[in-house]
C-alpha positions as CSV (number, residue, x, y, z in Angstrom):
1,X,6.4,-19.5,-5.5
2,X,6.8,-22.6,-3.3
3,X,4.2,-23.7,-0.8
4,X,7.0,-23.3,1.8
5,X,6.7,-19.5,1.5
6,X,3.5,-19.7,3.5
7,X,1.8,-17.0,1.3
8,X,-1.2,-18.9,0.1
9,X,-2.7,-15.5,-0.8
10,X,-0.3,-15.4,-3.8
11,X,-1.8,-18.6,-5.2
12,X,-5.4,-17.7,-4.2
13,X,-5.2,-14.3,-5.9
14,X,-3.6,-15.5,-9.1
15,X,-0.4,-13.5,-8.4
16,X,1.8,-16.6,-8.3
17,X,1.9,-20.2,-9.5
18,X,3.4,-23.1,-7.5
19,X,6.9,-24.6,-8.0
20,X,8.8,-27.2,-6.1
21,X,11.5,-26.1,-3.7
22,X,14.4,-27.8,-5.5
23,X,16.8,-26.8,-8.2
24,X,14.8,-28.9,-10.7
25,X,11.5,-27.3,-9.5
26,X,12.9,-23.9,-10.0
27,X,14.0,-24.7,-13.5
28,X,10.6,-26.1,-14.3
29,X,9.0,-23.0,-12.8
30,X,11.2,-20.6,-14.8
31,X,10.4,-22.6,-18.0
32,X,6.7,-22.3,-17.2
33,X,7.0,-18.6,-16.6
34,X,8.8,-18.0,-19.9
35,X,6.0,-19.8,-21.7
36,X,3.3,-17.5,-20.4
37,X,1.6,-15.2,-22.8
38,X,2.4,-11.5,-22.1
39,X,-1.3,-11.0,-21.2
40,X,-1.0,-13.7,-18.5
41,X,2.1,-12.0,-17.1
42,X,0.2,-8.7,-17.0
43,X,-2.7,-10.3,-15.2
44,X,-0.3,-11.9,-12.6
45,X,1.4,-8.6,-12.1
46,X,-2.0,-6.8,-11.7
47,X,-3.1,-9.4,-9.2
48,X,0.1,-9.1,-7.3
49,X,-0.1,-5.4,-7.0
50,X,-3.8,-5.6,-5.9
51,X,-2.8,-8.2,-3.3
52,X,0.0,-6.1,-1.9
53,X,-2.3,-3.0,-1.8
54,X,-5.0,-4.9,0.0
55,X,-2.9,-6.9,2.5
56,X,0.8,-5.9,2.7
57,X,1.2,-2.1,2.8
58,X,3.0,-0.7,5.9
59,X,-0.2,0.6,7.2
60,X,-2.1,-2.7,6.8
61,X,0.7,-4.7,8.3
62,X,1.1,-2.3,11.3
63,X,-2.6,-2.4,11.9
64,X,-2.3,-6.2,12.4
65,X,0.1,-5.9,15.3
């Protein structure tokens, strides 16, 4: 994820890692992603699901309005 996404929660929760917002940065990010161990990918996925459940369900977002 790029810092431009303005979702620092993704980095803080371990659901994402940072890449540069350029074609080269995307390539490096994909290469990094492909080198991750399956257990690391599972952890990122679990962290992402937990983040969404805690902050980004329809009910949670609507409550913030």
